[in-house]
N, C-alpha and C positions, 0 to 999 in steps of 0.2 A: 830502350831499357824497359823493364817491367817493374811496377811499383805496387806494393800492397799497403793499404791504409787500414789501421785497426780502430774501430769505433762505429758509432751509429747515429751521431747527432748532427746539429747544424754546423758545428766546428769541423767535423769530418767532411761534410758536404762542401764547405768552403775550401778546405785543404785539397780535396779531389778536384774541384773546379780550378784551383790555382796550379796544381801539378799538371793537369791536362793541357795547360798553356805552354809547358816546356817542350821545345822541339826534340828533346832527347827521349821523351817518353812515348812508347808505342802502345802500351797496355797498362791499365790500372785495374786492380782488384780492391774491394773493400769488404771487410769482415767485421760485423755482419751487414753494415750499410743501412740504407733506407730507400724509400721510393724516389727521393730526389737525387741521391748519389748515382742511381742507375743511369742517369744521363751521361755520366763520365766514366763510370766504372762498372765492372761485373761484380755484383754483390754475391758474397759467399756465406752460406749459413753456418758460420763458426763464431761462437761467442768470444768476446774480447778477453775473457779470463781463461780460455782454453789454450794455454800456452803451447803444449805439446802438439795439439792439432794444427795450430797456426804455423808453428815451425815446420811441421811435416808438409803442410800445404805450400809454404814458401820454397821448400826444397823441391817438391814435386813440380811446381810451376817455374822453377828456376828464377825466382824473384831476385832482382838486383838491389832493391832498396825497400825496406819496410819502415813505415812512419807510424808511430804510436800516438794516437790523438788523446786518449783518455787517461785519467789519473790512476784509477784502480789497477790496471795492468802494469803501469810504470812502478807504482809503489810495491806491487806484488812481485816484481822481478822479471818481467817479460824480456827486457833487454838482455839480462844475464843469460836467460835460456837461449835466446837467438844467437848471441855471441858465442856461447858454448858449442852451438851447432855450426859455427862458421858462417853465419848469416849477417849481412850488412843491415844495420838497424839504426834509426834515428830516435834518440831519446835517452834520458839518463838511466844508469844502472840503479838498482834498488838502493844501494848505499848512498847515492846522491839524490834520488827521488824522495828520500826522507825529509828533504827541505820542505816539501809539501805534506808528506805523510805524517809528520809529527810536529805540531805547533810548539810543543815543549822543546824539542830539539832546536828548531829554528830560532826561538826566543833566546835560548841559552847561547847559541852561536853568535847571535847579534850582540848579546851582552859581552861575550868574550872578546869579540873583534871590534867593539865600539861602533857598531852600525846603528844609526839612530832609529829607535823604536819606542813604543809606549812602555812605561814601567809595568812590571808584572811579577807574579809568583806562580809556580807550578805546584799542583796538588794531585796526589794519588789516593789521599784519604779524605772522604767527604766530611768527616768531623773536623779535620784540620781546616778544610776550606770554609766551613760554616763559622768556625772560631775566628778566622781571619776576616771574614765579612763583617763581624761585629764592630770592628774598628775602621772599616773601609769608608772611603769617600764616594758618594754617589753623584751621577750615574756611574756604573761600572760594567765591564764587559766580561762575560763568561764564554770560554771557547772549549769545545770538545777537542781533545788533542789530535785525533785522527781524522780521516776523510769522512765527510758527512754530507755529500752532495751540495756543498755550499750553504747548508742550513744549520750547521752546528755552532752558530754564534748567537748569543743572547745578550741584548742590551738591557740592563736592569736599572730602574730608576729609584728603587728603594730596597731596604734590607729584606723586606717580605718577598719582593720579586726575585731577589738574588737567592734567597733560601729555596724558593720554588725551583729556580734554575738549577741549583745543585742537585735537587731531587730528580729533575728531568734528565740531566746529563749523566750523573754519577750513580744514582740509585735506581731510577726507572730504566736507565740505559736506552733512552729513546733513540740514540744514535749508535746503539750497539757497543761493540768493544772500543769504538772511538772515544767513548766516555770513561774509560778506565782511568785516564789521567785528564786533568783539566787545567787550563790556563786562566787565571784571573788577572785582568789587564785594566790599566787606567783607561778611561773614556777620553778619546781625542776628538777635537772638533776642528773643522776645516773642510776644504774641498778634497774629495777623493779623486784620484787619478790612477789609471792602469797603464803600465808601460811593459810591453812584451819585449823580449830580447832573445837573440840567438847567441849561444855560448859553445865554444869548442874546447873547454877545459881551462884555457888561459885567457883567450880574447873574448870580449863581449861586444856585440853590436846591437844597439837598441832600435826597435821599430818606432813607428809614429805613436803618439799617445792616444788614449781613449778614455771614456768614462762610461761606466755601467750603471744601470738603474736596477737595484736588487728587489725593492719592495713591490708587492703585487698590485697595489692601488695607486691611483693618481695622487700627486702631492707627497710621494714617498710614504704612503700609509699601507697598512696591512702587513702580512707576513713576508719574511725573506723568501726569495725564490732563487732559482739558478740564474736569474737575469731576465728582465722584461724589455730590455732594449739598451742601445748604446750609441755613442757618437764619437767621431774622430776627425780632427785632433781635438784635445782639450784646450780651450782658449786660456785656461788658467795655468797651463804648463808652459812657463816662459823659458827663454834661453838661460836666464839666471838660475832658475830651478833645475834645469837640465844639467848645467855645469856643476852645481852642487851635488846632484845625485850621481853623476858620473864619477866624481871624486870620492864621495863619502859613502855611497850605497852600492852602486852597480859593480864596479871593479872590486871593491872590498869583499862583496859577497862571493864572487868567483874565486878570489884569492883565498878567502876563508875556507871554502869547500875544498880547495886543493890542499891547503895546509892541514886539513883534517883527514886527508887521505880519501876524500870523497870527490874526486875530480868530476865536475859536472859538464856533460855534453848534451845539448838539446835546447829546450826553451826554458828560460826563467821568466815568469810573470811576476812583476813587482806591483803589488797593491800598495799605493802610497796615500798618506794623508798629508795635505799641505797645511800644517799647523802654523800658529803665530810664531812658534819657535823654529820654524823651518820644516822641510819635508821629513817624514818618518815612515818606516815600513809598517804597514798594517798586516800584510800577509805575503807569503810567497806561494806561487803555484809552479809545478814542474812541467807544465805543458801549455799549449795555447789556451787562452781563455775562451769561454763560450757565454755570451755572444760577441765578445770583443773581436774575435777572429773575423767575424762577418763584416766588420767595418775596416779592419786593418789590412787584410789581404786584397780587397778590391783597390786599395790605394798603392799597393806595392808594385814597383816596376821591375825589380830584379827577378830573374828566374829562380824560383824557390827551390828547385831540385839542386841547383848549384850551391845554394846556401846550406841545404841539408848535408850535402856531401862534404863541404868545407868544415862543417861542425864535427863530423865524424873523423875527418882526416887531420884536424888540428890546423887548418889553413885559412881560418876565417879572416885573419888579418889581411888576406889578399883579395877579399871580396868587397865590392862597392855596393852597399845596401842603399837603394834609392826608392823614394816614394813620390807619388804625384802631389803637386801643389794644389790640392783640392780638399774636399771634406766628404764624409759619409755618415749616414744615420741608419740605424737598424731598429725596427719596431717588431717586437715579438708578438705573433698571433698565438694566443694560448686557448686552452679549453676552459670555459667558465667554471670556477671552483678551484682551479689550480692555485696553490700547491697542495691543497688538502684532499678534496674529493671531486672527481669530474668523470664525465662519460666520454667514451671514444667510439670510433667506428663510423663517424659521420663523413659523408662524401664531400670532398673539397672541390669547389668550383672556381674557375678563373685562372688556373695556373698557366694556361696557354697565353695569357696576356703578356707574359714576360719574355716570350720566345725571341722576339726581334727588337727588344727595346734596349738601347745602349744606356748604360749607367743605372739600370734597374735590375735587381737580383732577388730571387726568392730561394732561401736556403732551408732545406727540410730538417727539422729537429725530431719530430715525432709523427711520421707518416708511414703508410703501408699500402702496397698495391694489392687490389682485389679484382675480381672479375667485373665488378661494377665501376671500378676506377680507383683513384688514390683516395684513401680515407685517413681520418685523424687517428693517431696511435700513441698519444702521449699528452702530458700536461702542456708543455711547450711544443707547438705544432710546426710553426714556420717562422723564419726570420726574414722580414721584408726589408731589404736594404736598397738605398739609393744614394748616388753621389751628386755633388753639385759644386759650383765654384767656391762656395763658402758654406758654413754650417746651416745658415738660415735657408738657403736654397736646397741643400741636401735634405733638411727636415721636411720642407714643403713637398719635395718629390717623394719622400718615403711615405708620408701620410696620404698623398695622392694614390700611391701604389697599393696601400692597405685596402683601399676601396675596390681594387680589381679582384680581390679574392673573397670568397664567402664560404662558410660552413656553419652548420648548426652549432650553437653554444660558443661561437667565436668571441673572444675577449682580448682586449689590448689596452694598454695605457695610452692616454691622449696627450701626455706631457713629456714624452721622451725628448731630451735635448733642450728643455725649457730653460735650463740654467744658462744657456748661451746668451739669452737675452740680458742677463745680468753682467756679462763680461764687458769690460771696457775696451 
């Protein structure tokens, strides 16, 4: 079969790598892709938001399955466009992708169906938000309602910070139209855990757990980024916590979406906070996480194409989802200055070191092929991933592999996975 993957980051590289392992797949295309994806797919110069062009390409090439990696096209309705053209596509329709596309919607849904989450209020009037903050307890969290590249969340420790945050989100529109509405949420403390899941509208099957590091600097300092590294599994995500989440969070979310007439087929990413009062939902995403995908898929044993098709067909209950009994750690190599200001176009050295090394992977997030070779082309450039028998071994392997690659202004965190030392 022929598969088209839509997107251009490390997540899409990891998906292409996994799809290429399926014996059923003979040809992969990726639009627009990147220099790393080229190893497994033919890259096509069509943007992820060019729905009509993508659908026309899928028809022309007789694509059997299209996989949407990114949030913007999902929220924008690419699945609806493909389905209208009679094309087979993996991902939620626009009315279900709202689970990620609107934080106000998802919070209201959780309240209605009693899914554990932080206390909150929604605001579309900045003056009302400012008045509410006068009586609020700090720290407090401000969230732009819509998509904001993972950066539309502000943690405010004082009234003054929160007032500035309202200005940033709702008045200055730093995150564009995503700030037309804003969620003000209680600040939760505890361990953060990410759990990705496959959903076919009724059945949900969760993947192995992971934990992301969002802050730019060591010790979780600096600005929020799209993710500086991740590890899987989380030692804090126990069988007891999983049992609770399956009963009170995962299946109830799928059932709630169906009850609302928004049947969800695709990936639901659960961002959880393990609080003293039990697990609560921090956020939902309607697609694979990045860089969580880079540690989850290397541990997955099941043919991913079979799972994609089962989600589309509503037969996920017949699939056995299996993962290796090991661990994986991903360290993101970024351009110094990310996420604010950085230079690109620097030649990347050492990629060939990964060619024949079992258990070591390099997933391209922001790279481009030129006549001189592969160069940096983004803030997050590469995700260096390694597996091991346990998290400590996987972390040691990942940091060993980080040294195999070099480029000018290379930057990375030195403490990805450090939390595992505190696990009992």
